[in-house]
C-alpha positions in Angstrom: 91.1 114.7 142.2 95.0 114.6 142.1 96.7 111.8 144.1 99.2 114.0 145.9 101.1 110.9 147.2 101.9 109.9 143.6 103.4 113.3 143.0 105.4 113.5 146.3 107.0 110.1 145.7 110.5 110.8 144.3 111.2 108.1 141.6 114.8 109.1 141.2 116.1 107.6 144.4 118.4 104.6 145.0 121.1 103.3 142.7 121.5 105.1 139.4 121.1 103.3 136.1 124.2 102.7 134.0 124.8 104.6 130.7 124.3 101.3 128.8 120.8 101.1 130.4 120.1 104.7 129.6 121.2 104.2 125.9 119.0 101.1 125.6 116.0 102.9 127.1 116.5 105.8 124.7 117.0 103.5 121.6 113.5 102.0 122.4 112.0 105.5 121.9 110.5 106.9 118.8 111.7 110.4 118.6 110.2 112.6 115.8 108.9 116.2 115.2 105.4 114.8 115.9 106.3 113.6 119.4 108.4 111.2 121.5 107.0 107.9 122.6 107.9 104.3 123.8 106.5 101.5 125.9 106.8 103.0 129.4 105.0 100.3 131.4 107.2 98.7 134.0 106.9 95.2 132.6 107.4 96.3 129.0 104.2 94.8 128.1 102.3 97.2 125.9 99.0 95.9 127.3 100.1 96.5 131.0 97.8 98.7 132.9 100.1 99.3 135.8 101.0 102.8 137.0 104.7 102.4 137.6 107.5 102.7 135.1 111.1 101.3 135.4 113.9 103.2 137.2 115.8 103.8 134.0 112.7 105.1 132.2 112.1 107.5 135.1 115.6 108.8 134.6 114.9 109.0 130.8 111.8 111.2 131.6 113.8 113.5 133.8 116.6 113.9 131.2 114.0 114.5 128.4 112.5 117.2 130.6 115.9 118.8 131.3 116.6 118.9 127.6 113.3 120.7 126.9 114.2 123.3 129.6 117.6 123.9 128.0 116.3 124.2 124.5 113.2 126.4 125.0 113.1 130.0 126.1 110.0 129.8 128.3 109.8 130.1 132.0 106.2 129.0 132.2 104.6 125.6 131.2 101.2 124.0 131.1 101.6 120.4 132.1 98.8 118.0 131.2 98.3 114.4 130.2 95.8 111.8 128.9 94.2 109.0 131.0 96.8 106.3 130.7 97.9 104.7 134.0 101.5 105.8 133.6 100.7 109.4 132.7 100.5 110.9 136.3 103.7 109.0 137.1 105.5 110.5 134.3 104.0 113.9 135.1 105.3 113.7 138.7 108.9 113.1 137.4 108.6 116.0 134.8 107.1 118.3 137.5 110.0 118.0 139.8 112.7 118.7 137.1 110.6 121.7 135.9 110.3 123.2 139.4 114.0 122.6 140.1 114.6 125.2 137.4 112.1 127.7 138.8 109.7 127.1 135.9 106.2 128.2 136.7 104.1 125.1 136.2 100.4 125.1 135.7 99.3 121.5 136.1 95.8 120.8 134.8 95.8 117.0 135.2 93.8 114.8 132.8 92.8 116.8 129.7 92.1 116.0 126.1 94.9 117.1 123.8 92.7 119.7 122.0 91.7 121.2 125.4 95.3 121.5 126.6 96.3 123.1 123.3 93.4 125.4 123.4 94.4 126.6 126.9 97.9 127.4 125.5 96.3 130.1 123.2 95.3 131.9 126.3 98.8 131.7 127.8 101.1 132.8 125.1 104.1 133.2 127.5 103.8 129.4 128.2 104.4 126.3 126.3 102.6 123.0 126.8 104.2 119.8 128.0 101.6 117.1 127.1 102.0 113.5 128.1 100.4 110.9 125.8 100.9 108.2 123.2 97.7 109.1 121.5 96.2 105.9 119.8 98.9 103.5 120.8 98.3 100.6 123.2 97.9 101.5 126.9 101.4 100.5 128.0 102.8 103.2 125.6 103.4 106.8 126.5 105.2 109.8 125.4 105.3 113.6 124.9 104.0 116.3 122.7 105.3 119.9 123.0 104.0 123.1 121.6 102.8 126.7 121.9 99.7 128.8 121.0 97.5 126.0 120.2 99.8 123.7 118.2 102.8 121.5 118.3 106.2 123.2 117.7 107.2 123.5 114.0 109.9 121.4 112.5 112.7 123.9 113.2 112.0 124.0 117.0 111.2 120.3 117.2 114.5 119.4 115.5 116.3 121.6 118.0 114.6 119.9 120.9 115.5 116.5 119.5 119.1 117.4 119.2 119.1 118.7 122.8 117.6 115.5 124.0 120.3 113.4 122.2 123.1 115.6 123.6 121.8 115.3 127.1 121.4 111.6 126.9 125.0 111.1 125.9 126.4 113.1 128.9 127.0 110.7 131.8 126.9 113.6 134.3 123.2 114.1 133.6 122.1 110.9 135.4 123.5 112.1 138.7 122.4 115.7 137.9 118.7 115.0 137.4 118.7 112.8 140.5 120.0 115.7 142.5 117.6 118.1 140.9 114.7 115.8 141.6 115.8 115.1 145.3 116.1 118.9 146.0 112.6 119.9 145.2 110.6 120.8 148.4 107.3 118.9 148.9 105.5 122.1 149.7 106.4 123.5 146.3 104.8 120.5 144.7 101.7 120.7 146.8 101.3 124.4 145.9 101.1 123.4 142.2 98.6 120.5 142.9 96.3 122.9 145.0 95.7 125.0 141.8 94.9 122.1 139.5 91.2 122.4 139.7 91.5 126.2 138.9 93.7 125.4 135.9 91.3 122.7 134.7 88.4 125.2 134.8 90.5 127.7 132.8 91.3 125.1 130.2 87.7 124.0 129.7 86.6 127.6 129.3 89.3 128.3 126.7 88.4 125.1 124.9 84.7 125.9 124.8 85.4 129.4 123.5 87.7 128.1 120.7 85.1 125.5 119.6 82.4 128.2 119.5 84.7 130.5 117.4 85.9 127.7 115.1 82.3 126.7 114.3 81.0 130.3 113.9 78.6 129.8 116.8 79.5 132.8 118.9 76.8 134.8 117.3 74.7 132.0 115.8 74.3 129.7 118.8 70.5 130.4 118.9 70.1 129.7 115.2 71.9 126.4 115.6 69.8 125.5 118.6 66.6 126.3 116.8 67.6 124.0 113.9 68.3 121.2 116.5 64.8 121.6 117.7 63.4 121.2 114.2 65.8 118.4 113.2 66.8 116.8 116.6 70.0 114.8 116.7 71.4 112.4 119.3 75.0 111.3 119.6 76.5 108.2 121.3 79.8 109.0 123.0 81.7 105.8 123.7 84.7 107.3 125.4 86.6 104.2 126.3 88.1 105.6 129.5 89.8 108.5 127.6 90.6 112.0 128.6 87.5 113.2 126.9 85.5 111.9 129.9 86.6 115.0 131.8 86.5 117.3 128.8 83.9 119.5 127.3 81.9 117.0 125.2 78.6 116.6 127.2 78.4 120.3 128.1 79.1 121.4 124.5 76.5 119.2 123.0 73.8 119.9 125.6 74.5 123.7 125.3 73.6 123.5 121.6 70.5 121.4 122.0 72.2 118.1 121.0 71.3 115.0 123.0 74.4 113.0 124.0 74.6 109.8 125.9 78.0 108.9 127.3 79.5 105.4 127.9 82.7 104.4 129.5 83.3 108.1 130.5 85.5 107.6 133.5 89.1 108.3 132.6 91.3 105.3 132.9 88.6 102.7 132.6 89.6 101.5 129.2 87.3 98.6 128.0 88.9 97.8 124.7 92.0 98.6 122.6 92.7 102.3 122.3 93.0 102.8 118.6 89.5 103.7 117.3 89.2 101.5 114.4 87.9 98.1 113.3 86.5 95.9 116.0 87.2 98.6 118.5 84.2 100.4 117.1 81.9 97.5 117.6 80.7 98.5 121.1 79.8 102.0 119.8 78.0 100.5 116.8 75.9 98.3 119.1 75.1 101.1 121.4 74.0 103.4 118.5 71.9 100.6 117.0 70.1 99.9 120.3 69.6 103.6 121.1 68.3 104.3 117.5 65.8 101.6 118.0 64.4 103.4 121.1 64.9 106.9 119.8 65.3 107.7 116.1 67.1 111.0 116.6 70.3 109.0 117.6 72.1 108.8 114.3 75.8 109.4 115.2 78.4 107.9 117.5 82.1 108.4 118.1 85.0 106.6 119.8 88.2 108.7 120.6 91.7 107.7 121.2 93.1 108.2 124.6 94.1 111.8 124.3 91.0 112.6 122.4 92.4 114.4 119.4 91.1 111.7 117.1 87.7 110.1 117.0 86.2 107.7 114.4 82.6 108.3 113.5 79.8 105.7 113.1 76.3 106.6 111.8 72.9 105.1 111.3 72.3 104.2 107.6 68.6 104.2 106.9 69.2 102.6 103.5 70.9 99.4 104.8 69.2 99.7 108.2 72.5 99.2 110.1 75.2 101.3 111.7 78.2 101.9 109.4 81.6 103.5 110.0 82.6 106.6 108.1 85.9 105.8 106.2 88.7 108.2 106.8 88.8 109.5 103.2 85.0 109.9 102.9 84.8 111.6 106.3 87.5 114.1 105.3 85.8 114.8 102.0 82.4 115.3 103.5 83.6 117.6 106.2 85.7 119.6 103.7 82.7 119.9 101.4 80.4 121.2 104.3 83.0 123.7 105.6 83.9 125.0 102.1 80.3 125.6 101.3 79.8 127.5 104.6 82.8 129.8 103.7 82.1 130.1 100.0 79.6 132.9 100.2 81.9 135.3 102.2 85.2 134.3 100.5 86.1 134.3 96.9 89.7 133.1 97.4 89.4 129.7 99.1 91.9 127.0 99.6 92.3 123.7 101.4 95.5 121.9 102.4 95.8 118.1 102.4 98.5 115.5 102.6 99.9 113.7 99.6 97.8 110.5 99.9 94.5 112.4 100.3 92.1 111.0 97.8 91.2 112.8 94.5 87.8 113.2 96.1 89.1 116.5 97.3 90.3 117.5 93.8 86.7 116.8 92.5 85.2 119.0 95.3 87.8 121.7 94.8 87.0 121.9 91.0 83.3 122.0 91.8 83.7 124.9 94.1 86.7 126.7 92.5 89.0 126.0 95.5 92.8 125.9 95.4 94.3 122.6 96.8 97.6 122.7 98.6 99.4 119.4 99.2 102.2 118.5 101.6 104.0 115.4 102.8 102.4 113.3 105.5 102.4 115.0 108.9 100.1 117.4 110.8 102.9 119.9 111.2 103.3 120.2 107.4 99.6 120.7 106.6 99.3 123.4 109.4 102.4 125.2 108.1 101.2 125.1 104.5 97.8 126.5 105.6 99.5 129.4 107.4 101.5 130.1 104.2 98.4 130.2 102.1 96.7 132.5 104.5 99.6 134.9 104.3 99.1 134.8 100.5 95.5 136.0 101.1 93.6 132.7 100.9 90.7 131.7 103.3 91.8 128.2 104.5 89.0 126.8 106.6 90.3 123.2 106.5 93.8 121.6 106.6 94.3 117.9 107.4 95.2 114.4 106.3 92.5 112.8 104.4 94.5 109.5 104.4 93.7 109.1 108.1 90.7 111.3 108.4 92.5 113.9 110.5 90.7 117.3 110.2 92.0 120.5 111.5 89.4 123.3 111.4 90.8 126.9 111.5 91.7 128.5 113.9 92.4 125.2 115.7 95.9 123.8 115.0 95.1 120.2 116.0 92.5 117.7 114.9 89.4 117.5 117.0 86.4 115.1 116.8 84.2 117.9 118.3 84.6 120.0 115.2 83.8 117.1 113.0 80.6 116.2 114.9 79.5 119.8 114.9 79.9 120.0 111.1 77.9 116.8 110.7 75.2 118.1 113.1 75.0 121.3 111.1 74.6 119.3 107.9 71.8 117.2 109.4 69.8 120.2 110.7 70.1 122.7 107.9 68.0 121.9 104.8 69.6 124.5 102.6 73.2 123.5 103.5 72.2 119.8 102.9 71.0 120.6 99.4 74.1 122.5 98.5 76.4 119.7 99.8 74.5 116.8 98.2 72.8 118.5 95.3 69.7 116.6 96.3 66.3 118.3 96.4 63.6 117.6 99.0 65.7 114.8 100.4 65.8 113.4 103.9 68.7 114.9 105.8 71.0 111.8 106.4 74.7 111.0 106.5 74.1 107.9 104.3 72.7 110.0 101.5 75.4 112.6 101.8 78.1 110.0 101.5 76.4 108.4 98.5 76.3 111.9 96.8 80.2 111.9 96.8 82.1 111.0 93.7 82.6 107.2 93.7 86.2 106.1 94.3 87.8 102.9 95.6 90.6 103.6 98.1 93.0 101.4 100.1 91.8 101.5 103.7 93.9 103.6 106.1 94.6 100.6 108.3 94.4 97.9 105.7 97.1 95.2 106.0 97.6 95.9 102.3 98.5 99.4 103.1 102.0 98.6 104.2 104.9 96.6 102.8 107.9 95.2 104.7 111.1 96.3 103.1 114.9 95.4 103.6 116.6 98.4 102.1 117.4 101.3 104.5 118.3 103.6 101.6 115.1 105.1 100.4 116.8 107.1 97.6 118.2 103.9 96.1 114.7 102.2 96.4 112.9 105.1 94.7 115.6 105.1 91.9 114.9 101.4 91.3 111.1 101.9 91.5 111.2 104.5 88.8 113.2 102.3 86.5 110.9 99.3 87.1 107.8 101.4 86.8 108.8 102.9 83.4 109.6 99.5 82.0 106.4 97.9 83.3 104.2 100.7 82.1 105.5 100.3 78.6 104.7 96.6 78.7 101.3 97.2 80.2 100.3 100.3 78.2 97.8 98.4 75.8 96.2 96.6 78.7 95.9 99.8 80.9 94.4 101.6 78.0 91.9 98.9 77.0 90.8 97.9 80.5 90.9 101.2 82.4 91.3 104.1 79.9 94.7 104.9 81.4 97.0 106.4 78.7 99.9 108.2 80.5 101.3 109.0 83.9 103.2 111.8 85.8 105.0 111.9 89.1 104.5 114.1 92.2 106.9 114.1 95.1 106.4 115.8 98.5 108.9 116.9 101.1 107.5 118.9 104.0 105.4 121.7 102.5 107.2 121.4 99.1 105.6 119.6 96.1 107.9 118.8 93.1 106.5 117.5 89.8 108.6 115.0 88.1 110.6 111.9 88.9 114.4 111.6 89.4 116.7 112.6 92.2 116.6 116.2 91.0 113.1 116.3 92.5 113.8 114.9 95.9 116.5 115.6 98.5 118.4 113.5 101.1 117.5 111.4 102.9 114.8 110.8 100.3 112.0 109.9 102.8 109.3 112.1 101.4 106.0 111.0 99.6 106.1 109.6 96.0 103.0 109.4 93.9 102.4 108.1 90.4 99.4 109.9 88.9 97.6 108.1 86.1 96.0 110.0 83.2 93.2 109.2 80.7 93.2 110.1 77.0 92.1 113.6 77.9 95.0 114.0 80.3 92.6 114.0 83.3 94.0 112.3 86.4 91.9 109.2 87.1 93.9 107.3 89.7 97.1 107.4 91.7 99.6 105.0 93.4 101.3 106.5 96.5 104.2 105.3 98.7 106.3 106.7 101.6 108.8 105.0 103.8 108.6 105.0 107.5 111.2 106.9 109.5 111.1 104.4 112.3 110.3 101.0 110.9 111.4 99.0 107.8 108.1 99.4 106.1 106.6 101.5 103.2 103.1 102.9 103.6 101.3 102.4 100.3 97.9 103.4 98.9 95.9 103.3 95.7 93.1 105.7 94.9 91.1 104.2 92.0 88.4 105.8 89.9 84.8 104.6 90.4 83.2 101.9 92.5 85.5 99.3 91.0 87.3 97.0 93.4 88.9 95.1 90.6 90.6 98.3 89.2 91.9 99.2 92.7 93.2 95.7 93.3 94.9 95.5 90.0 96.7 98.8 90.6 97.6 97.9 94.1 99.1 94.5 93.2 101.0 96.2 90.5 102.3 98.8 92.9 103.3 96.1 95.4 105.2 94.1 92.8 107.2 97.2 91.7 108.1 98.2 95.3 109.2 94.6 96.1 111.3 94.4 92.9 112.9 97.9 93.7 113.6 96.8 97.3 115.4 93.7 96.1 117.5 95.6 93.6 118.2 98.5 96.1 119.2 96.1 98.8 121.9 94.5 96.6 123.3 97.9 95.7 123.4 99.1 99.3 125.5 96.2 100.3 
């Protein structure tokens, strides 16, 4: 139920903020092609659960909305948000500015990101204005914009960012947005709110239809349900007060014969940190352990972030007799293997698109199934775009995504979604023939643990490991990479005998990614300004097979480099050796580049 008072309250009244205050508020914001976000809580405490935002941030929201209107050609918009306390507040400000320009607004309220995006595929004359900060702490918030099921591409996003920056620097816009907000009639706002339930119903229907199509269940629902009866599955949904609490989850699972038990399903009732990793999965682990003790069919659990486009999976491991968490890279590899097998019989020209730091697990799977692998720079927009390019070239591309964070996007969806992931796992656990193909195990128990153990053994830096990022001093990533290449070449020569004797590593090659472009080779001729793309050192054995890689990419918003090592085998020592070496080279390069940049 919409709180109409919250929407009728005009937050752009009283004394206007100064331009210095506006600039400071804007500088606090991360603005990138993947979205805009900052700490919006009124106290600036990222753990604050209050609903109000500061006056200056209210004006920032209004100017951001104005800049969208001026940079986009649409006269209709789908307005939705996650379950954060400040989300309705921000929506109320945006709504006034949209209505002041005679934009036709369909407000659907709290909705998971995949749900809102799915609804936009049924409304091609609209764009979506989605308010969320995804997995960030509860005091954060922000915006995602897009059309036809996915966020806008880099070209449109860059244009929107430029418009935002221009509008922020115009002093007249402070008074202008206040006048726009003050001039909106309350009855116009109420007329939008009155249609919220109707819009929400339409969004849920569109989302259900998209999930059924994506998972090839439109004509195979009965077959899937029969498999569920023969191999029943139960799922624990620990929703942590997210937008998924009012989404499709329970209805979808029950319609397919999957038993689902929901915990913390009331939107806004967040009981632990939002990011679904580490100790924030402990509650789900405990719930699944307890439920499995009562009912053996409960073997899966998931925890989403607040907007519900990401969900980490836990599973019952009958070998260790405990609940384990699927690592990002293993989850991505397993789902890819399942989906590629399902599409292999009907399609001879298969491809998959992954980001640069996705493990060589994918290359092993691709070689096994004769699948082309496309790689891109980190970023969902890049893998989605490359997938579209390969489809235009005649490939069937069932999966694109970022193995480094477990983000899986199943075609025709354009955003990651834990529902697709869970349905793939449910299919694996209920279809004996599919399980045999995926695992190459005969007459085996259908289990996630055995499926994971059937994958190639690799040791990979954890997605959120403290060793997966390094603080740097140099702002010039081009200089840092130049220095890294020099230090690496010298160090490799010194370590060559040791690398060959200990690990069978004889040579190396370089791969650099920028957007959807992959360039093979080092040097500035294979990268372009501002030199912030992905950089990967591939290590080869005596047969010139790639055995390991060391990857890095600088953050666009912080003075850190994300780093990762993907090492051959179940060999922690090998991984740790390569990671320590990689760290030392980056630190030496940063020191040298910092001197040169000053």
